[in-house]
C-alpha positions, 0 to 999 in steps of 0.5 A: 466140384464147382456144383458142390462149392456153390451148394456149400456157399448157398447153405452158408449164406442162408445160415448167416442170413437167417441168423441176422434176421433172427437178431444175431450178428456175424463175426469178423471171419464170417464178414470177411468171407462175404466180402471175398465171394466171387461167383456171380451166383453167390453174389446174387444170392448174397444180394437176395439175403441183404434185401430180405434183411433190409425189408425185415428191419426197414420195411419199404421205407427209404430215408432221403438226405440232401446236403448244402455246401456251407463253406467251400474249398481251401480246406487245410486237410490233405485228403487225397480224394477231396477236390476241396483240399488246399493241397490240390489244384482242382478248380473247385469253388471257394467261398466262406460260410454261407448266409442264411438265405441259401440254407433256407432255399435248400431247406425249402427245396428239400421239403418240396421233394419230401427229403427228411434231412438237410446237412450243412457241410463245411470244408475245413479241419474242424470247429472250435469255440469262438465266433465261427461256432456262434455263426454255425449255431445260428444257421442250425437254429434257423434250419431247425426252427424252420421245421422243414427238414431235420437239421444235420451237419458235417463240420469236421473234427471236434476237440471239446465236449463244449462244442458238441454240446453247443451244436446239440443245444442249437437244434442239431440232430445228427452229425456227419463224420465219416471214418472214411476207411479202415484204421489201417488204410487211413494214413494212405489217404490223409496225414494231416489228421488221424483216424483216432481224432475222428473216433474222438470226435464221435465220442464227444458227439455221442455224449452230447446226445447227437445221432451219428452219420458215419461211413466211408469211401470205397474205391480209394485203393483199399482192399476188401479187408479194409472195407470189412474192417470199416463196416465192423468199426461202424458197428462198434461206434454205433453209427445211425446212418452209414453213407457209402460213397464211391470214389468219383476221381477228380482231376488234380487230386492224387487219386485222379487215376484210380481205376473205377470199382466194378458195379457188382463189386460195389453192390456186393460191398453194400450187401456185406454192410447190410449183413454187418449193420442190419438195423442201420440206415445204409445210405448210398451217396457220392459217386453212385451215378457215375459208378453204377450207371444203369444198376443204380436201382439195384442198391436197394436189393443190395440192402440200401435203405437211404439215399443222398439226393440232389447234387453233391459237394463238388459233383453232380447227381441225377435229378431228384425227380428221377430218383423219386421215380426210381423209388416209385417204380420199385414200390419203395416209400420215401416218406421216412418217419423214424426221425429219432431212429427209434428202431435202432434204439431198441436193439438188444445186444446179440448173444456172443458167437462163442457163447452161442457155439458152446450152448449149441454144443451142450444141447447136442451133447 
């Protein structure tokens, strides 16, 4: 019985993997089945197919990003995982929007390590028209005109097209705005703004012509179904970069006692995302060092094609030099040259599953 079950899963994984490699897509029931795989043999089989998909669409290139905490702490939002929320007592640093010098220093350091993009990240609800927007745009202009890295930013919720357009005009290329979790689970970790506001923000950004960096955090207490729904939502909004963060519980936050996800569950999640998002840059970001430990290098076998390097907002990462050595040892190339995400812009919509089934049935008949 067990042997027949393995053979069945092996065959189904091959069927789904080959479909994705051929430019097709998987539907929700198929994606959910992938997330529910349990046997070790099945999971390693899944990882192998995810690696094939990554290599087919991404080659051996790895997209490196770094971030700089441009405004720290005292955030008005109550996200249960965040050390920078004013609702939680975590001892996290607090300071206002940074001067030009720290941003330029971060850009120079990123450039020395061959990092493609540097994101300005601000701990606040969002950005509106006014003096703060002017100052933000000035930093973006300085970063963009410096020519050392791609100018990215994650500045919270945007409520008007005018703000998104200003950011684009300042030289911003990619905006980070995570959905964080599924629509169903979102109120379990944030009640001061809604999932719909995040979707609305992404709409303004896309209309302005900005690329979208959007992903989420796993290990919040969500189900596998929630992770599946998050991946499908990211496919629907057309995210270009998909960061997967793994919760690193911070003392003083409501999630400080959340149990860690097993490393193999994390790797399986990455592989499932790769099946659903074959052409996207799947980036492993916060929490990878503490949660994956000695299995960090396996993220690429699981389908990851991008890496957040350098320290995170409030927690430490392993050194950039160690990450670069890991890539070298794996035969992967951090010299990522698709700054315009052209390999995603040429995507043709796959044939709908229902139509493909009808066509196959007609041919067989």
